[in-house]
KEFI-541618 format. One line per 2 residues: number of its first residue (from 1); their letters; for each residue x, y, z of N, C-alpha, C. Coordinates in steps of 0.2 Angstrom, whole numbers. Layout:
BEGIN
NUM) A) X:Y:Z:X:Y:Z:X:Y:Z ~ ...
//
This chain:
BEGIN
1) XX) -146:809:272:-139:808:269:-134:809:275 ~ -130:804:276:-125:805:282:-120:810:280
3) XX) -118:814:285:-113:819:284:-106:816:285 ~ -101:819:281:-94:817:282:-91:820:288
5) XX) -88:816:292:-85:819:298:-77:817:298 ~ -73:822:298:-66:821:298:-63:824:304
7) XX) -56:822:305:-53:824:310:-45:824:309 ~ -42:830:310:-35:830:308:-31:831:315
9) XX) -26:827:317:-23:827:323:-15:828:322 ~ -12:831:327:-5:831:327:-2:824:328
11) XX) 4:823:327:7:816:327:6:813:334 ~ 8:817:339:8:814:346:1:812:348
13) XX) -4:816:346:-11:814:348:-13:808:343 ~ -11:808:337:-13:802:333:-10:796:336
15) XX) -4:796:338:-1:790:341:-4:788:347 ~ -6:793:351:-10:791:357:-17:788:356
17) XX) -20:791:350:-27:788:349:-26:781:346 ~ -21:779:342:-21:773:339:-16:768:342
19) XX) -12:770:347:-7:766:350:-10:760:353 ~ -15:760:357:-18:754:360:-20:749:354
21) XX) -23:752:349:-26:747:344:-20:743:340 ~ -14:746:339:-9:743:335:-3:741:339
23) XX) -3:742:346:3:739:350:3:732:350 ~ 9:729:350:9:722:351:7:719:358
25) XX) 5:713:358:4:710:365:9:711:370 ~ 16:710:367:21:711:372:22:718:375
27) XX) 21:723:370:22:730:373:16:732:377 ~ 10:729:376:5:730:380:6:727:387
29) XX) 9:722:387:10:718:394:15:722:398 ~ 20:726:394:24:731:398:21:737:399
31) XX) 15:738:397:12:745:399:14:750:394 ~ 17:748:388:19:753:383:16:752:377
33) XX) 13:757:374:9:757:368:14:761:363 ~ 19:757:360:24:760:355:21:759:348
35) XX) 21:764:344:19:763:337:25:762:333 ~ 24:757:328:29:756:323:30:763:319
37) XX) 36:763:316:38:769:312:33:770:306 ~ 31:776:305:26:777:299:29:774:293
39) XX) 35:777:291:39:774:285:44:769:287 ~ 43:763:284:46:757:286:52:754:281
41) XX) 53:758:276:58:756:271:60:762:267 ~ 66:762:263:67:767:258:63:766:252
43) XX) 62:770:248:58:769:242:62:765:237 ~ 58:761:233:61:757:228:58:758:221
45) XX) 63:760:217:61:762:210:60:755:206 ~ 55:755:202:53:749:198:49:751:192
47) XX) 49:746:187:46:746:181:47:753:177 ~ 53:755:176:54:761:172:53:761:165
49) XX) 50:766:162:49:766:155:51:773:153 ~ 50:774:146:52:781:143:48:787:147
51) XX) 42:785:149:37:790:151:34:789:158 ~ 37:784:162:34:782:168:38:778:173
53) XX) 37:778:179:41:774:184:37:773:190 ~ 38:767:193:34:766:199:38:766:205
55) XX) 36:769:211:39:770:217:35:766:222 ~ 39:761:226:36:757:231:39:758:238
57) XX) 35:759:243:38:759:250:34:756:255 ~ 37:754:261:33:750:266:31:755:271
59) XX) 25:755:274:23:759:280:22:754:286 ~ 23:757:292:22:753:298:15:754:301
61) XX) 11:758:298:4:759:300:0:760:294 ~ -7:759:294:-11:761:289:-10:768:287
63) XX) -9:769:280:-6:776:278:-9:777:271 ~ -9:784:269:-10:786:263:-3:789:261
65) XX) -2:790:254:4:793:252:4:796:245 ~ 9:800:243:10:802:236:17:804:235
67) XX) 19:806:229:26:807:227:26:815:225 ~ 30:818:227:32:825:224:38:824:220
69) XX) 38:827:214:44:826:209:44:832:205 ~ 50:833:201:51:838:197:58:837:194
71) XX) 60:842:189:67:841:186:72:846:190 ~ 69:850:195:73:854:199:73:851:206
73) XX) 79:850:209:79:847:216:76:851:221 ~ 77:858:220:74:862:225:67:865:223
75) XX) 64:862:218:57:864:216:53:858:214 ~ 51:853:219:47:848:217:40:850:216
77) XX) 39:852:210:32:856:209:27:851:206 ~ 28:845:205:23:840:202:21:835:207
79) XX) 15:832:207:13:827:212:10:821:208 ~ 12:815:210:9:809:208:5:806:214
81) XX) -1:804:213:-5:801:218:-6:793:217 ~ -4:791:211:-5:783:210:-12:781:210
83) XX) -17:785:208:-24:784:209:-26:778:205 ~ -31:774:208:-33:768:204:-41:768:205
85) XX) -44:769:199:-52:769:199:-54:775:203 ~ -50:781:203:-52:787:207:-50:787:214
87) XX) -47:782:216:-45:782:223:-37:783:224 ~ -35:787:228:-28:788:229:-25:782:233
89) XX) -18:782:233:-15:776:236:-16:776:244 ~ -18:770:246:-19:769:254:-18:762:255
91) XX) -14:760:260:-13:753:262:-11:752:269 ~ -12:746:272:-9:745:279:-2:744:279
93) XX) 1:742:273:8:740:273:12:742:267 ~ 9:743:261:13:745:255:10:751:252
95) XX) 14:755:250:12:761:245:15:760:239 ~ 11:761:233:14:760:227:11:766:222
97) XX) 16:770:220:14:776:216:17:775:209 ~ 13:776:204:15:776:197:16:783:195
99) XX) 22:786:193:23:792:190:22:792:183 ~ 18:796:180:17:796:173:18:802:170
101) XX) 18:803:163:19:809:159:26:812:159 ~ 31:807:160:38:809:161:41:810:154
103) XX) 47:813:153:50:813:147:56:808:147 ~ 58:805:141:63:800:141:70:804:142
105) XX) 75:800:144:82:802:145:82:809:149 ~ 78:809:154:78:815:158:79:813:166
107) XX) 82:817:169:83:816:176:78:820:180 ~ 75:816:185:70:819:189:72:818:197
109) XX) 69:822:201:70:822:208:64:820:211 ~ 64:817:217:57:815:220:58:813:227
111) XX) 52:813:231:52:811:238:45:809:239 ~ 45:804:244:39:801:246:36:806:251
113) XX) 29:806:251:25:810:257:20:805:259 ~ 21:803:266:17:798:269:13:801:275
115) XX) 7:799:276:3:801:282:-1:796:285 ~ 0:795:291:-4:789:294:-12:791:293
117) XX) -16:786:292:-23:787:291:-27:781:293 ~ -31:782:297:-35:776:299:-43:777:299
119) XX) -46:773:296:-54:773:296:-57:770:302 ~ -61:774:305:-65:772:310:-71:768:307
121) XX) -74:771:302:-79:769:298:-79:772:291 ~ -84:771:287:-84:774:280:-83:782:280
123) XX) -86:785:285:-86:792:285:-83:795:291 ~ -79:791:295:-75:794:300:-68:791:300
125) XX) -63:796:301:-56:794:300:-52:798:304 ~ -46:796:306:-41:800:309:-35:800:305
127) XX) -31:806:304:-25:806:300:-20:810:303 ~ -14:808:302:-8:811:305:-5:817:300
129) XX) 0:820:302:3:825:298:8:822:293 ~ 9:825:287:13:822:282:20:821:285
131) XX) 23:815:283:30:814:284:34:814:277 ~ 39:818:276:42:819:270:49:815:270
133) XX) 50:811:265:56:807:264:62:811:261 ~ 67:808:261:73:811:258:72:812:250
135) XX) 76:817:247:75:818:240:80:814:237 ~ 78:810:232:82:806:228:81:808:220
137) XX) 85:804:216:84:806:209:84:799:205 ~ 81:800:199:82:794:194:82:797:187
139) XX) 84:793:182:84:795:175:80:791:171 ~ 75:793:167:71:789:163:75:786:157
141) XX) 73:780:155:76:777:150:74:780:143 ~ 78:778:138:76:780:131:82:779:126
143) XX) 81:780:120:87:779:115:92:784:115 ~ 90:790:117:95:796:116:100:796:122
145) XX) 104:791:122:110:791:127:115:787:124 ~ 122:790:125:127:786:122:129:780:125
147) XX) 128:779:132:131:773:135:125:770:139 ~ 124:764:139:119:760:143:123:755:147
149) XX) 121:755:154:124:750:158:119:746:162 ~ 121:741:165:117:736:169:121:732:173
151) XX) 118:729:179:121:724:183:115:719:184 ~ 118:713:185:113:707:187:115:704:193
153) XX) 111:703:198:112:699:204:106:693:204 ~ 108:688:208:103:682:207:104:678:213
155) XX) 99:674:215:99:669:220:101:671:227 ~ 98:677:229:99:680:235:96:676:241
157) XX) 90:673:240:87:668:245:87:671:252 ~ 85:677:252:84:681:258:90:680:263
159) XX) 96:681:260:102:680:264:104:687:266 ~ 103:690:272:104:697:274:112:699:273
161) XX) 117:695:275:124:697:274:125:697:267 ~ 123:693:263:124:693:255:121:699:252
163) XX) 115:701:254:111:707:252:115:713:253 ~ 118:713:259:122:719:261:128:720:257
165) XX) 132:714:256:138:714:252:136:716:244 ~ 130:713:242:128:715:235:127:722:234
167) XX) 123:725:239:121:732:239:127:737:239 ~ 132:735:243:138:739:244:142:739:237
169) XX) 142:733:234:145:732:227:141:736:222 ~ 135:736:222:131:739:217:131:747:218
171) XX) 132:749:224:133:757:225:140:759:222 ~ 145:754:222:151:756:219:151:756:211
173) XX) 147:751:209:147:750:201:143:756:198 ~ 138:758:201:133:763:199:131:762:192
175) XX) 128:756:191:125:754:185:118:757:184 ~ 116:758:178:109:762:177:103:757:180
177) XX) 104:751:179:98:746:181:101:740:184 ~ 98:737:189:100:731:192:94:726:190
179) XX) 96:721:187:92:715:185:92:710:191 ~ 87:709:195:87:705:200:84:698:197
181) XX) 89:694:196:87:688:191:85:682:195 ~ 80:683:199:76:677:202:79:674:208
183) XX) 74:671:212:75:668:218:78:673:223 ~ 74:678:224:75:683:229:75:680:236
185) XX) 70:676:237:70:673:243:69:665:242 ~ 69:661:248:68:654:248:61:652:247
187) XX) 57:656:249:49:656:248:46:661:252 ~ 40:663:250:36:668:253:31:665:258
189) XX) 34:663:264:29:661:269:25:666:272 ~ 28:672:272:24:678:275:27:684:272
191) XX) 24:690:274:25:696:272:32:699:274 ~ 34:697:280:41:699:283:46:697:278
193) XX) 46:691:276:52:689:271:52:694:265 ~ 47:695:262:47:700:256:49:707:258
195) XX) 47:710:263:49:716:265:56:717:267 ~ 59:712:271:66:712:273:70:711:267
197) XX) 68:707:262:73:705:257:72:710:251 ~ 66:712:249:65:716:243:66:724:244
199) XX) 62:726:250:62:733:251:66:736:256 ~ 70:732:260:75:735:264:81:729:264
201) XX) 83:727:258:88:722:257:95:724:261 ~ 97:719:265:103:721:269:102:726:274
203) XX) 95:727:276:94:733:281:94:740:278 ~ 95:740:271:96:747:268:92:748:262
205) XX) 94:746:257:90:747:250:95:749:245 ~ 94:747:239:98:749:233:95:751:227
207) XX) 88:753:228:84:755:222:81:762:223 ~ 84:766:227:81:773:228:83:777:222
209) XX) 88:776:218:90:780:212:91:776:206 ~ 93:769:207:94:765:201:89:759:202
211) XX) 84:759:197:79:755:197:81:748:197 ~ 77:743:200:77:736:199:73:734:194
213) XX) 75:729:190:71:725:185:70:718:188 ~ 64:716:190:63:710:193:62:704:188
215) XX) 66:699:188:65:693:184:63:687:189 ~ 57:684:189:55:679:194:59:673:193
217) XX) 61:670:199:64:663:199:59:658:202 ~ 61:652:202:56:647:204:54:648:211
219) XX) 59:650:215:57:651:222:52:657:224 ~ 52:661:219:48:667:219:40:665:218
221) XX) 39:659:217:32:657:216:30:652:222 ~ 34:652:227:33:647:232:31:651:238
223) XX) 26:647:242:24:650:248:17:653:248 ~ 14:653:254:7:656:254:6:663:252
225) XX) 12:667:253:11:674:252:13:676:245 ~ 16:671:241:19:673:234:14:676:230
227) XX) 7:675:231:2:678:226:1:686:228 ~ 4:688:234:4:695:236:10:699:234
229) XX) 14:695:230:21:699:228:20:705:225 ~ 15:706:220:14:712:217:13:718:222
231) XX) 12:717:228:12:723:233:18:726:233 ~ 24:722:233:30:725:234:35:725:228
233) XX) 33:721:223:36:721:216:31:722:211 ~ 30:728:209:25:730:204:25:727:197
235) XX) 20:726:194:19:723:188:20:728:183 ~ 21:727:176:22:732:171:16:734:168
237) XX) 16:740:166:10:743:163:9:740:156 ~ 3:738:154:2:735:148:2:740:142
239) XX) 1:746:144:0:751:138:7:754:136 ~ 13:752:139:19:756:138:21:755:131
241) XX) 24:759:128:27:758:121:32:753:120 ~ 35:751:125:40:746:125:37:739:125
243) XX) 30:738:126:27:732:126:28:728:132 ~ 31:731:138:32:727:144:25:725:146
245) XX) 24:719:149:18:716:151:19:712:157 ~ 15:713:162:15:708:168:22:708:171
247) XX) 25:702:170:32:701:173:37:701:167 ~ 35:702:161:40:702:155:41:710:154
249) XX) 47:711:152:49:718:151:54:719:146 ~ 54:726:143:59:728:139:61:735:141
251) XX) 67:736:142:69:743:144:75:745:139 ~ 73:750:135:78:753:131:83:758:134
253) XX) 89:756:135:94:761:138:100:763:134 ~ 99:768:130:104:770:125:104:765:120
255) XX) 110:763:118:111:758:113:109:751:115 ~ 107:750:121:105:743:124:98:742:125
257) XX) 95:736:123:89:734:125:89:728:130 ~ 86:729:136:86:723:141:79:720:141
259) XX) 79:714:140:72:710:140:72:705:146 ~ 66:705:149:65:700:155:60:695:153
261) XX) 62:689:154:58:683:153:57:679:159 ~ 51:675:159:50:671:166:49:664:164
263) XX) 54:660:167:54:653:166:50:649:171 ~ 47:653:176:42:649:181:46:644:185
265) XX) 42:639:187:45:634:191:49:629:188 ~ 53:625:192:58:621:189:56:613:189
267) XX) 49:612:189:47:605:188:40:606:184 ~ 38:600:181:32:600:177:26:602:181
269) XX) 21:605:177:15:607:181:11:602:184 ~ 12:596:182:8:590:184:11:587:190
271) XX) 17:589:193:20:586:198:16:587:205 ~ 16:583:209:12:583:215:14:589:220
273) XX) 20:592:219:22:597:223:18:603:222 ~ 15:604:216:11:610:215:3:609:216
275) XX) 1:603:218:-5:602:220:-11:604:215 ~ -9:604:209:-13:606:204:-14:613:203
277) XX) -10:617:206:-10:625:205:-6:628:201 ~ -2:624:197:3:627:192:1:627:185
279) XX) 2:632:181:1:632:174:6:636:170 ~ 13:634:172:18:637:169:20:635:162
281) XX) 18:629:160:19:627:153:15:632:148 ~ 9:633:148:6:637:144:8:645:144
283) XX) 10:646:150:13:653:152:19:654:147 ~ 24:649:147:30:650:143:28:650:135
285) XX) 23:647:133:21:647:126:18:654:125 ~ 14:657:129:12:664:128:18:669:128
287) XX) 23:668:131:29:672:131:33:672:125 ~ 32:666:121:35:665:115:32:670:110
289) XX) 26:671:110:22:676:105:24:683:107 ~ 24:684:114:26:691:116:33:693:114
291) XX) 38:688:115:45:689:114:46:691:106 ~ 42:687:102:43:689:95:40:696:93
293) XX) 35:698:96:32:704:95:37:710:98 ~ 40:709:103:45:713:106:51:714:102
295) XX) 53:708:99:60:709:95:59:712:89 ~ 52:713:87:51:716:80:49:724:82
297) XX) 48:725:88:46:732:90:52:737:89 ~ 50:743:88:55:749:86:60:749:92
299) XX) 58:749:98:63:750:103:69:745:103 ~ 67:739:101:72:733:101:75:733:94
301) XX) 71:733:89:74:733:82:79:738:81 ~ 79:744:84:84:749:82:90:749:87
303) XX) 90:744:92:95:744:97:101:740:94 ~ 107:742:94:113:739:92:114:732:96
305) XX) 112:733:103:114:727:107:107:725:111 ~ 106:719:112:100:716:115:103:711:120
307) XX) 101:711:126:102:706:131:96:704:134 ~ 95:697:134:89:694:138:91:691:144
309) XX) 86:691:149:87:688:156:82:684:158 ~ 83:678:160:78:674:163:82:670:169
311) XX) 78:667:173:81:664:179:84:657:178 ~ 80:652:175:83:646:174:86:646:167
313) XX) 92:643:166:96:643:160:91:639:155 ~ 92:641:148:87:638:143:92:634:139
315) XX) 98:633:140:102:628:137:107:625:141 ~ 108:618:140:113:614:144:116:609:139
317) XX) 123:609:138:126:604:134:126:597:136 ~ 125:596:142:125:589:145:120:585:143
319) XX) 121:579:140:115:575:137:110:573:142 ~ 112:572:149:108:569:154:105:575:158
321) XX) 106:581:157:104:587:161:96:587:161 ~ 93:588:167:86:588:168:83:595:165
323) XX) 79:594:160:76:600:157:70:602:160 ~ 68:600:166:62:603:170:56:599:168
325) XX) 56:594:164:51:590:161:51:583:163 ~ 54:581:169:55:574:171:51:573:177
327) XX) 49:567:178:45:565:184:48:566:191 ~ 55:566:191:59:567:197:64:572:196
329) XX) 67:575:202:72:580:202:69:587:200 ~ 74:591:198:72:598:196:76:600:191
331) XX) 74:606:187:78:608:181:84:610:183 ~ 89:608:178:96:612:178:95:617:172
333) XX) 91:616:168:89:620:162:82:620:160 ~ 79:624:157:72:624:155:71:622:148
335) XX) 70:616:146:70:613:140:64:617:135 ~ 58:617:138:53:620:135:54:627:133
337) XX) 57:631:137:58:638:136:64:639:131 ~ 69:634:131:74:635:126:71:633:119
339) XX) 67:628:119:64:627:112:60:632:109 ~ 56:636:114:52:641:112:55:648:110
341) XX) 60:650:115:63:656:114:70:656:111 ~ 73:651:111:80:651:109:81:652:101
343) XX) 76:649:97:77:651:90:75:658:88 ~ 71:661:92:70:669:91:76:673:93
345) XX) 79:671:98:85:675:100:90:674:95 ~ 91:669:91:95:668:86:93:672:80
347) XX) 86:671:78:84:674:72:84:682:72 ~ 84:685:78:84:692:79:91:695:81
349) XX) 96:690:82:103:693:83:104:695:90 ~ 100:692:95:101:694:102:108:692:104
351) XX) 112:696:107:119:694:109:120:689:115 ~ 115:690:119:116:685:125:110:684:129
353) XX) 110:679:133:105:677:138:109:676:145 ~ 106:680:150:109:680:156:105:676:161
355) XX) 107:671:164:103:666:168:106:665:175 ~ 103:661:179:105:660:186:103:653:188
357) XX) 100:652:194:97:645:196:102:640:199 ~ 107:639:195:112:633:197:117:634:202
359) XX) 117:641:204:122:643:210:129:642:208 ~ 130:641:201:137:640:199:138:644:193
361) XX) 143:649:193:145:653:187:147:648:181 ~ 144:650:175:146:646:169:145:651:163
363) XX) 149:650:158:149:653:152:148:648:146 ~ 143:649:142:142:645:136:143:649:130
365) XX) 148:649:126:149:653:121:145:652:115 ~ 144:656:110:139:655:105:142:650:100
367) XX) 137:646:97:139:641:92:136:643:85 ~ 138:639:80:135:640:73:127:640:73
369) XX) 124:636:77:117:635:77:114:639:83 ~ 118:641:88:115:645:94:120:651:94
371) XX) 117:656:91:122:662:90:122:667:96 ~ 119:665:101:119:670:107:123:666:113
373) XX) 126:670:117:130:667:122:125:666:128 ~ 127:662:133:123:661:139:128:662:145
375) XX) 126:666:149:130:668:155:126:666:161 ~ 128:661:165:125:659:171:128:662:178
377) XX) 124:666:182:127:669:188:128:663:193 ~ 132:665:198:134:661:203:129:660:209
379) XX) 132:657:215:127:655:220:125:660:225 ~ 123:658:231:120:662:236:124:661:243
381) XX) 130:659:242:134:658:248:140:662:248 ~ 141:667:253:146:672:252:153:669:253
383) XX) 154:663:255:160:660:256:163:658:249 ~ 158:657:244:160:654:238:154:656:232
385) XX) 156:657:226:152:657:221:147:663:219 ~ 147:668:224:142:674:223:145:678:217
387) XX) 141:680:213:143:684:207:139:691:206 ~ 142:696:203:138:701:200:141:701:193
389) XX) 136:701:188:137:702:181:135:709:179 ~ 140:712:176:138:719:174:140:721:167
391) XX) 137:725:163:138:726:156:138:734:155 ~ 142:735:149:142:742:147:142:742:139
393) XX) 137:746:136:136:746:129:138:753:127 ~ 143:754:123:145:761:121:148:760:114
395) XX) 146:764:109:149:764:103:148:758:99 ~ 153:754:97:152:748:93:154:742:98
397) XX) 153:743:104:155:737:109:150:737:115 ~ 148:730:116:145:729:122:150:724:126
399) XX) 152:726:132:157:722:136:153:720:142 ~ 153:713:144:150:710:149:155:707:154
401) XX) 155:709:160:160:706:165:157:702:171 ~ 160:697:173:157:693:179:162:694:184
403) XX) 160:697:190:165:697:196:162:693:201 ~ 167:690:204:166:686:210:166:691:216
405) XX) 160:691:220:159:695:226:163:691:232 ~ 163:685:232:166:681:237:174:682:237
407) XX) 177:681:231:184:682:230:187:689:228 ~ 182:693:227:184:700:224:189:699:218
409) XX) 187:695:213:191:694:207:186:694:201 ~ 189:695:196:185:695:189:186:687:187
411) XX) 180:685:185:179:678:182:179:678:175 ~ 177:683:172:177:683:164:175:689:162
413) XX) 177:691:155:175:697:152:174:695:144 ~ 169:698:141:168:696:134:165:703:131
415) XX) 167:703:125:165:709:121:160:707:115 ~ 155:710:114:150:709:108:150:714:103
417) XX) 149:713:97:149:718:92:141:719:91 ~ 140:725:88:133:727:86:129:721:82
419) XX) 123:721:83:119:716:79:119:717:71 ~ 119:712:67:118:713:60:111:714:59
421) X) 109:719:55:102:720:54:100:719:46
//
């Protein structure tokens, strides 16, 4: 039986040992073996439930990591390893830790712990000293809260100045959750696009303490790297009481329930652009069944206010609007999703659907047959059209406001009454 051989080195020796292996050709040509930073992004809080939350961060070297957390900022006495099939978290680029066993409506403090770790072979490795991140905090969702708030951004298309402006505004608003309502990038041609946009947006980050709720857009399915997206945008735990699943979610935040739906691509599955690799039409049908189950579940059924979000609008009053089912062009709304999901939103008294995609703000008021409002966020050009949608549910009122980030002015404000049960 082969014996286990381990070696622990200080950071300088570790860098010297690995430097030549990981240095870029340009640096080697200069005779300098400079290692990238061990921790390469702020932490990003994702997939919050009453009893769990996921932390994702980027590493610049192969690394292992874990989370220290607790309810006392000065005593982080609990540890989460994010183990899967008995193995603790380890990756060349992304670390993702699920913290479980939390209490609802409770503030926790946490920090990342990262250490460089390289395998020479199965029984030989080199590891560095732990690097401790800054201490941040988060609050778990739940019903026992008087006020629920949220913000919605969309169509950022890996625009760094736009992401910086949105991050600054989000820090001012201090909403409980940020729904990132699709088209985070133009396409995932490589890992760098995802890292720069999602985990260090605007060179900083805005999800260290206020979790993001990811709603996919059509561009988030494009590019060779798109199938790797769960490395930096975690999928939801199938076993959570809120019934969140895959990329569909429910977050109960005090008097408010937030629902995320996935409209997929903006053209029919049989279009040549997808080369036979698309199956979004049956995916939307499956979501119809999921949505009805969720709307009947206790966390949603007991909520006075329910808001759903999806990227592509599911309603358009124009008779010639492209419903995403035509042989040419692209969707201005998703006809199939509207037919499947729209009647359920009406049946269960959902107050509003927040959408994106068209790069132009629009408000569609409720009608006799469509009892939910549709709010469409603006575009991705800082010179015009960029919006932040934000809402606050308290007492017997849900108020939703649309602000123009470009013009620094309010575009609209609407109040909604509690649902009739």
